[in-house]
C-alpha positions as CSV (number, residue, x, y, z in Angstrom):
1,X,0.0,0.1,0.1
2,X,1.3,3.8,-0.3
3,X,-0.1,6.8,1.2
4,X,-1.3,10.2,0.0
5,X,-0.2,13.0,2.3
6,X,-2.3,16.0,2.4
7,X,-1.2,19.5,3.6
8,X,-4.5,21.9,4.2
9,X,-2.8,25.6,4.5
10,X,-5.1,28.4,5.3
11,X,-3.9,32.1,5.1
12,X,-3.8,35.2,3.3
13,X,-5.0,35.5,-0.4
14,X,-1.5,36.7,-1.8
15,X,-0.5,35.1,-5.1
16,X,3.3,34.7,-3.4
17,X,2.3,32.5,-0.9
18,X,1.2,30.1,-3.2
19,X,4.5,30.6,-5.1
20,X,6.3,29.9,-1.8
21,X,4.1,26.7,-1.3
22,X,4.8,25.3,-4.7
23,X,8.7,26.2,-4.4
24,X,9.1,24.9,-1.4
25,X,8.2,21.3,-3.2
26,X,10.7,22.3,-5.8
27,X,13.2,22.7,-3.3
28,X,13.2,19.4,-2.2
29,X,13.3,17.9,-5.9
30,X,9.6,16.6,-5.0
31,X,6.9,16.0,-8.0
32,X,4.4,18.7,-8.6
33,X,1.8,18.3,-6.5
34,X,-1.9,18.5,-7.0
35,X,-3.2,21.6,-5.4
36,X,-6.9,22.7,-5.1
37,X,-6.9,26.6,-4.2
38,X,-9.9,28.0,-2.6
39,X,-10.2,31.9,-2.2
40,X,-12.7,34.5,-0.4
41,X,-12.0,37.5,0.2
42,X,-8.8,38.2,2.1
43,X,-8.5,34.4,2.8
44,X,-7.2,31.6,0.7
45,X,-7.4,28.2,1.4
46,X,-4.5,25.9,-0.3
47,X,-5.0,21.9,-0.6
48,X,-1.9,19.9,-1.4
49,X,-2.0,16.5,-2.3
50,X,1.5,14.3,-2.9
51,X,2.6,10.3,-2.7
52,X,3.7,10.1,0.7
53,X,7.1,10.9,0.6
54,X,8.8,10.0,4.1
55,X,7.9,10.6,7.7
56,X,10.8,13.1,8.6
57,X,10.8,15.0,5.7
58,X,6.5,15.3,5.5
59,X,7.1,17.2,9.3
60,X,9.6,19.2,7.9
61,X,7.6,20.6,5.0
62,X,4.6,21.1,7.5
63,X,6.7,23.1,9.4
64,X,8.4,25.2,7.0
65,X,4.9,26.0,5.7
66,X,4.1,27.4,8.6
67,X,6.6,29.8,8.8
68,X,5.8,31.2,5.4
69,X,4.3,34.8,6.1
70,X,0.7,35.4,5.2
71,X,-0.1,31.2,6.8
72,X,-2.5,31.4,9.6
73,X,-2.8,27.2,9.9
74,X,-1.3,23.9,8.1
75,X,-3.1,20.6,8.6
76,X,-0.9,17.4,7.9
77,X,-3.0,14.3,7.1
78,X,-2.0,11.2,5.8
79,X,-4.1,8.5,3.8
80,X,-3.7,5.0,3.0
81,X,-4.1,4.2,-0.9
82,X,-4.5,0.6,-2.1
83,X,-2.4,-0.5,-5.0
84,X,-4.3,-2.9,-7.5
């Protein structure tokens, strides 16, 4: 079985914040994640989904995201995926 990791980020609706989130995956040479962005007024919710890439690195990525300017909360969820 493989696992997927979901990062849910709430913060200010700024294009620079989106670039920093995606750039973090690029800096770590991880595959481009699936992203869903919802903007309501000055707030933005970003859901990032990616195949699991190691327990130690997942928490590092979550902490780095939480430190970005404009981020209010980061939630992390892992899910088991069945491989046929």
